[in-house]
Residue, then its C-alpha position, 0 to 999 in steps of 0.5 A: x557481523x555490521x558495525x554501525x556508530x561503532x558497535x558491533x552487530x551480529x546476525x543473533x543481535x537481529x534476530x533476537x531483537x525482531x522475536x522481541x518485537x514480535x516481528x520474527x514471524x513476519x520476517x519468516x513469511x516473507x521469506x517463505x514467499x520469497x522462496x515460492x516466488x523463486x520456486x514457480x517463477x523458475x518453473x514458468x522460466x520468467x527470469x529478470x535480465x541484466x539490462x532490466x535491472x541496470x533500467x531500473x538501477x538507473x531510474x532509482x538513481x535518478x528519482x534519488x538525485x544519485x548523480x554519479x557513481x561516488x554518490x551511489x556508492x555513499x549512499x549503498x555505504x550508508x544504507x550497509x548495501x554491497x552493490x550485489x545486494x542491491x542489485x540482487x533487491x532489484x532483481x527480486x522487485x521486478x521478478x515479482x512484477x514480472x510474476x504477476x504479469x505472467x500469472x494474472x496479466x490476461x485475467x485482469x480485464x475480465x477480473x474488472x468487468x466482473x468488480x467495476x462497481x468496486x473501481x468507481x471513484x469518489x473525489x473526498x474531502x475528508x474531516x476527522x475530530x476526537x469528539x462525536x459532540x465537536x463532529x456533530x455540531x460541525x455537522x449542524x453548522x456546515x448543514x446551516x451555512x455557518x461554516x464551510x466545510x473547507x473552513x471546518x476542516x482547515x480549523x479542526x481537522x487532527x491531520x495536520x497535512x488534511x487540515x492545511x488541504x482544507x479536508x482534502x482526501x484525493x481520489x479513492x476508490x469503493x474497495x478503499x473505503x469500508x462497506x458501510x462508508x462506501x455505501x454512504x459515499x456512493x449513495x451521496x450527491x456532490x457537495x452533500x456532508x456525509x456524517x457523523x462516522x465513527x472510525x479509528x481515527x475519530x469522528x468524520x465527516x465526509x464529503x464527496x467532490x465529485x464521482x468518476x466512473x470506473x476506468x481500467x486506468x494503468x493504476x487500476x490494472x496495477x492495483x487488480x494485478x498486485x490483488x490477484x498475486x497477494x491472494x495467489x501467493x497468500x493461498x500459495x503459504x497457507x496450503x504449505x504451512x497446512x501441508x506442514x502442520x498434517x506431516x508434523x502431526x502424522 
């Protein structure tokens, strides 16, 4: 039982809330995933040391400006955590990283070479508006140099942060875009306006600042590791669920 704002909340309340919000299955799946990771880590003798936990905890405190023990304990209390539970969470997150490295660290370079095209990047500007006629009109105005892409994004984009950045979206890899959008982006010339593209956010115009050749950077390596690990974990979970279903019907 936990007390929050003077009220008592027990585990049954939490489960009831998650069930009503249709989130309970997702929590169960995360617990199942943790059990799979713990089992395979034990089989492969992958462990997290106390020194690694301490280093990660110190880094967390530094990033969150928890400069002394008192501030750390206050933060833990506010998050309804004990020091032991907090360190257990750190241990689990580190174990996932070490498991990914243990299982797939030697496969990253081969995977990158085989899928290199997916890791080409574009420095992309994006302009999203809610209506197709407006997007089409802005496309014509930018094409006719009546307004610059950056000015149009600053005036009309539906996203405040992107408006303030005059449409700057950042560096995106091919795999981060829908296949049809990726084909248009990576088939365009720098500073060529691409559009109109319908998306969940609205109607888009895109412009590439520059293209960046695929490189196996630390970030790309981690993305590949995460991808391979998540594929493996989903496969393991699907196998267990299928096995359990078969057993229950025989």
